[in-house]
N, C-alpha and C positions, 0 to 999 in steps of 0.2 A: 279593471280586474284585477285581481292579487292572486297569487297563489303561494302558499305558506307551507311550512313544516306543521303536519298535525302534534296536536299536544294531547296528553292522557284525558284531559277533560272533554276533548272531542268525540271520545268511544262511542257515546250513547247515540250523539248526533248523527255520526256516519253511519251506524248499524240501520238507524230509521231511514236514514237517505237511501242506504243500497235497497233496502225492502221496498220504497217507495218506487225506486227507479225498477227494480224486476217486477213490481206491479201493472207497470204502465204497460205490459206486454199481457195478450191475453192467456195467461196462464190460469190453469183452473184453482180455486182456493186451496184444496188439498194439497197440492203441488207447492203452492206459495208457503203454507205454513211448513212445510218440511225443509224450505229455505232458509228459515228464520236463523239457524245456528250457523250454518252454512256462510251466511254473510255477516255473522256478528263480528264487530271490531272491537276489541277490548284494549285495555290500558297496555298490556303487556304486549299485544300486537304492534302497538304505537311505538313503543319503547324499543322494539327490537327490529323493526323492518321500516325503510323509509315510505314515509303515508303523507301525503301532499293534499292541500284542502284547497279547493278553489273557490273564491269569494267575490261577489259582486255588490255593491250597495250595502255590504255588511253582511250578507247572506251568503250562505254557502251554497254553490251550486253544484258542486261534484267534488270527488276526490279520486285519487289513485295510490296504488302501494305496489312496490315491488317486491319480490321475495324470490330467495334461491329456494327450491323444492327438491330434494332428491337429486342435488347437482346440476338443477336446470333452472338459469335465470327466468324469472316469470315476471310478467304484468298479472300480477295476483288479481287485482280489482282496478276497474275504472266505472265509476256509477256518476251517472249525471240525474238530478232531481228532476222529475218530468217536467215542471213549469220552464226549465231550460234546455229541453231536448231540443235538437235540431235549429239552433241558435249558433252553432259553432263554438260554444263552450268545452265539449268533447274533444273537438279537435285541438283546442289550446290544452287540454289537460293531457291530451296524448303527446303533442310535441314536448311538452315539459317532461313527460315520464321518458322519453328518449334522451333527453340531457340530462335527465338524474341518472339513467342507465348509463350513460357515458361517463358520467363521473365515477361512477364505481368500477369503471374499467371494463364494462360490459360491451360487446360489439353486437349483440342481439338480445333478444328474448322472445319469449314463446308464452301463448296464453291459451285457456280453453274458452272459446267464446260464446258467449249466450248466441243461439240460433238468429235471434232477431237482430243481432248488432254484426253479424257476419259481412254484409254489405260495407258498413262502416269501416270495419278494419281492413277489406280490400281495398277501397278507395284511398285508405291511407299508406298502402304499399305492402300489406301483408301478404303471405302467402299460405294457402291452406297447404299444411303437411299430412294432415289425416284427422283422425277423429280422436276423442277422449271418452270412456263411459262415464257418465255423469255419476258421483257418490250418493246423488240424492234420490235420481230415479234410474234404476239399471237399463231402462228401455229407452233411456235418450243418450244419443251420441252427441258430443259438442265438438264444432268445428276446432281443430288444433291448427294455431296460427302461428306463424314466425314472420319475426321482422329483423332483418339484419341493417345494420347503419355503421 
């Protein structure tokens, strides 16, 4: 397993990986269509924020991104390609995201978790501090998770 900094040419592949990961869960097709833009990773995003790609046998298994949004340090993305879900790859990426956040002198970060990933984040030591209204589906409230390290 290797975790490396993303480069601009990874943008399309990471966008597709995020959509495959989101589609792993039983969401309706119309909702998934609305997620495409929110999950799009472009070259500008990769150039401006720490984005890291996990690889195994020269295949990307997932990625994460850190971002400061309105003064809040965020784990903005953490997606695992479905064939690699529940194999420990997500945990490895998460631990690396904490290391990278610490290099940025962060002592915590927050995320708006996919409801299906809530248990994953709680098992890793996150604490739910509330909910965040989805930008895509106004009647969906996402768990707002905080990690302190």
